[in-house]
C-alpha positions in Angstrom: -106.3 -8.3 90.4 -109.4 -8.6 92.5 -107.7 -11.5 94.3 -104.7 -9.3 94.9 -107.0 -6.7 96.4 -108.2 -9.2 99.0 -104.6 -10.2 99.9 -103.7 -6.5 100.4 -106.9 -5.5 102.1 -105.5 -6.1 105.5 -102.4 -4.0 104.9 -101.9 -0.2 105.2 -99.9 1.8 102.7 -99.0 5.4 102.2 -99.6 6.3 98.6 -97.8 9.1 96.8 -99.3 10.7 93.7 -96.9 11.0 90.8 -96.7 14.3 89.0 -99.7 15.7 90.9 -102.9 16.4 89.0 -101.2 18.8 86.6 -98.6 16.4 85.4 -101.1 13.6 85.0 -103.4 15.9 83.1 -100.6 17.0 80.8 -99.6 13.4 80.0 -103.2 12.4 79.3 -103.8 15.4 77.1 -100.7 14.8 75.0 -101.7 11.1 74.7 -105.2 12.0 73.5 -103.8 14.0 70.6 -101.8 10.9 69.4 -104.7 8.4 69.5 -105.9 6.7 66.4 -109.6 7.4 65.5 -110.5 3.9 66.7 -108.7 4.3 70.0 -110.1 7.8 70.6 -113.6 6.7 69.9 -113.2 3.6 72.1 -111.6 5.3 75.0 -114.0 8.2 75.1 -116.9 5.9 74.5 -116.0 4.0 77.7 -115.5 7.1 79.7 -118.9 8.4 78.6 -120.4 5.3 80.3 -118.7 6.2 83.6 -120.5 7.7 86.5 -120.1 10.6 86.2 -119.2 10.6 82.5 -115.9 12.1 81.4 -115.2 13.9 78.2 -111.4 13.4 77.9 -108.5 11.4 79.3 -107.3 14.3 81.4 -110.5 14.3 83.4 -109.8 10.9 84.8 -106.0 10.9 84.9 -105.9 11.4 88.7 -108.8 9.1 89.5 -106.4 6.4 90.8 -104.9 8.8 93.3 -108.3 9.9 94.5 -109.7 6.4 95.1 -106.5 5.0 96.8 -107.5 6.8 100.0 -110.8 4.9 100.1 -111.3 1.6 101.9 -112.3 -0.1 98.6 -109.0 0.8 96.8 -106.5 1.1 99.6 -105.0 -2.1 98.3 -103.9 -0.4 95.1 -101.3 1.8 96.7 -98.2 -0.3 95.8 -99.2 -0.2 92.2 -98.3 3.4 91.9 -94.5 3.0 92.2 -91.6 0.6 92.1 -89.0 0.6 95.0 -85.7 -0.7 93.6 -83.7 -2.6 96.1 -80.4 -2.8 94.3 -77.6 -2.7 96.9 -74.7 -3.6 94.6 -71.5 -1.6 94.6 -72.2 -0.4 91.1 -75.4 1.2 92.4 -74.5 2.4 95.8 -71.3 4.5 95.4 -69.5 7.1 97.5 -70.8 9.9 95.3 -74.4 8.8 95.2 -76.5 6.3 93.2 -74.6 5.0 90.2 -75.6 2.3 87.7 -78.7 0.8 89.5 -80.7 -2.1 88.0 -84.4 -2.9 88.2 -85.1 -6.6 88.8 -88.8 -7.5 88.4 -88.8 -10.5 90.7 -87.0 -8.7 93.5 -88.5 -5.2 93.1 -92.0 -5.6 91.7 -93.4 -6.9 95.0 -95.7 -5.9 97.8 -94.4 -4.3 101.0 -93.8 -7.7 102.5 -91.9 -8.9 99.4 -94.2 -11.9 99.1 -96.4 -11.3 96.0 -94.8 -10.5 92.6 -96.5 -8.0 90.4 -97.2 -5.2 92.9 -95.6 -2.3 91.2 -96.5 0.1 88.4 -95.0 -2.2 85.7 -97.0 -5.2 86.9 -100.2 -3.0 87.2 -99.8 -1.8 83.6 -99.4 -5.3 82.3 -102.4 -6.6 84.3 -104.8 -3.8 83.4 -103.7 -3.8 79.7 -104.8 -7.5 79.6 -108.0 -6.7 81.4 -108.8 -3.8 79.1 -108.0 -5.9 76.0 -110.4 -8.6 77.1 -113.1 -5.9 77.7 -112.5 -4.3 74.3 -112.7 -7.7 72.5 -115.9 -8.6 74.3 -117.5 -5.2 73.7 -117.9 -4.5 77.4 -118.6 -1.2 79.0 -118.9 -2.4 82.6 -117.3 -0.8 85.6 -114.3 -3.1 85.7 -113.4 -2.3 82.0 -113.8 1.4 82.6 -111.6 1.2 85.7 -109.0 -0.7 83.8 -108.7 2.2 81.4 -108.6 4.7 84.2 -105.9 2.8 86.0 -103.8 2.5 82.8 -104.0 6.2 82.1 -102.7 6.9 85.6 -100.1 4.2 86.0 -98.5 5.0 82.7 -98.1 8.5 84.0 -96.7 7.2 87.3 -94.1 5.1 85.8 -92.6 8.1 84.0 -92.0 10.1 87.2 -88.4 9.1 87.9 -88.8 9.0 91.7 -91.8 6.6 91.3 -89.1 4.2 90.1 -86.6 5.3 92.7 -84.7 3.5 95.4 -86.3 1.6 98.3 -83.8 2.9 100.8 -85.2 6.4 100.6 -88.7 5.5 99.3 -88.2 7.3 96.0 -87.0 10.5 97.7 -89.8 10.6 100.3 -87.2 10.4 103.1 -85.2 13.3 101.7 -86.6 16.5 103.3 -86.1 19.7 101.4 -86.8 23.4 101.6 -88.3 24.4 98.2 -90.9 27.2 98.1 -93.9 26.4 95.8 -95.9 29.4 94.7 -98.9 29.9 96.8 -98.2 26.9 98.9 -95.5 25.7 101.3 -91.8 25.3 101.2 -91.4 22.2 103.4 -91.5 19.1 101.3 -89.6 16.0 100.4 -87.6 15.5 97.2 -90.4 13.3 95.8 -92.9 16.1 96.2 -90.7 18.5 94.4 -90.6 16.2 91.3 -94.3 15.3 91.7 -95.6 18.9 91.5 -93.3 21.6 92.9 -91.2 22.2 89.8 -94.2 22.0 87.6 -96.4 24.4 89.6 -93.6 26.9 89.8 -93.2 26.7 86.1 -96.9 27.1 85.5 -97.1 30.0 87.9 -100.5 28.8 89.1 -101.5 25.2 89.9 -104.1 24.0 87.4 -102.7 25.9 84.5 -101.3 22.9 82.7 -102.7 23.4 79.2 -99.8 25.6 77.9 -97.4 23.0 79.1 -99.3 20.3 77.2 -99.3 22.4 74.1 -95.5 23.0 74.4 -94.9 19.3 74.6 -97.1 18.7 71.6 -95.1 21.3 69.6 -91.8 19.8 70.6 -93.0 16.2 69.7 -93.6 17.4 66.1 -90.3 19.3 65.8 -87.2 18.9 68.0 -88.3 15.5 69.5 -89.3 13.7 66.3 -86.3 11.3 66.6 -86.8 10.8 70.3 -90.5 10.2 69.8 -89.7 7.3 67.5 -87.3 5.7 69.9 -89.9 6.0 72.7 -92.5 4.4 70.5 -90.3 1.3 70.1 -90.1 0.6 73.8 -93.4 -1.1 74.7 -92.4 -3.2 77.8 -93.3 -1.5 81.1 -90.3 -3.2 82.7 -88.1 -1.3 80.4 -90.0 1.9 81.3 -89.1 1.3 84.9 -85.4 1.0 84.1 -85.5 4.1 82.0 -87.1 6.1 84.7 -84.7 4.7 87.3 -81.9 5.9 85.1 -83.4 9.4 85.0 -83.7 9.3 88.8 -80.1 8.3 89.5 -78.8 10.7 86.8 -81.0 13.7 87.7 -83.6 13.4 90.4 -81.2 12.5 93.2 -78.7 15.2 92.1 -78.5 18.9 91.8 -78.3 20.2 88.3 -74.5 20.5 88.7 -74.3 16.7 89.2 -73.6 16.6 92.9 -75.6 14.2 95.1 -78.6 15.4 97.1 -77.9 13.8 100.4 -80.1 14.1 103.5 -78.3 13.8 106.8 -80.3 13.2 110.0 -83.5 14.2 108.2 -82.4 17.8 108.0 -84.0 19.9 105.3 -81.8 20.5 102.2 -82.3 24.0 100.8 -82.8 23.6 97.1 -83.6 27.2 96.0 -83.5 27.4 92.2 -80.8 24.7 91.9 -83.1 22.2 90.2 -84.7 24.7 87.8 -82.8 23.5 84.7 -84.7 20.2 85.0 -88.0 22.1 84.3 -86.7 24.2 81.4 -88.1 23.8 77.9 -86.8 20.4 76.6 -85.4 19.5 80.0 -85.7 16.1 81.7 -89.1 16.7 83.3 -90.7 17.9 80.0 -89.2 14.9 78.3 -90.6 12.5 80.8 -94.0 14.0 80.6 -93.9 13.8 76.8 -92.5 10.3 76.9 -95.4 9.2 79.1 -97.9 10.8 76.7 -96.4 9.0 73.7 -96.2 5.6 75.4 -99.7 5.9 76.8 -101.1 6.6 73.3 -99.0 3.8 71.8 -100.4 1.4 74.4 -104.1 2.4 73.9 -103.7 2.4 70.1 -102.4 -1.1 70.2 -105.1 -2.3 72.6 -107.9 -0.9 70.3 -106.3 -2.3 67.2 -106.3 -5.8 68.8 -102.6 -6.0 69.6 -101.7 -5.9 73.2 -98.5 -3.9 73.6 -97.6 -4.5 77.3 
């Protein structure tokens, strides 16, 4: 990946942060409750060697978003998302996006389309391999710690549906909306609303993510036990992209009543409370957050048990 950083060092990218800090913290917190004793000890042991040391996964879950704005890590921006370029009639329909398909060779590329592996699925596979080698060798160096921090973040990213959205609108970035977020603004794009707007309004105050994490943990041990098992069985990040793309075309690009959210001439679309069902208990956003937590834990458990899942 260091060689990749050199290739991308001359390019400029605009990064977007999936789920915002609260969503990433929630996913990381849920994952930590599902770690095996071996994985928990190993992960926290690595983070304790960091500078500054971290005490839990949530503390470092947004690190990758913070460093992408620095000259050292600007190259990593494309690793936060996948822009799907499906232009088939099955995908592009008169009533909005339909059955769209992720193609790794076509879609997991840099902005120039020249280098394969530059998307969240490629990044998860790469850093899983890097962390696995570090664990096997007993390393606690900066590169191994960063591999863990990247993994925690990118597994979160890949479960935000619009981080696996369509290239034509950059995962909803080009769709301007009017959506008031408590204590903040009302002028955003659709991607922002799914990143943090719906979550913050649900919390009531940004930063109050702990009750949401606890609610997801409760649902995973009750109403989502069957779903949890099915999520555990899907370990390929490429499949995670397709799953999130399906959620994007079914929900994120549509109002809760199923009609397409279409932006004409960059005009703002007034959302009001029309997307609120997506953030209700057991709704699609909560399920994506929980799914991210389950799959992150499964991946880390496999890495520390000596079996690379990705």
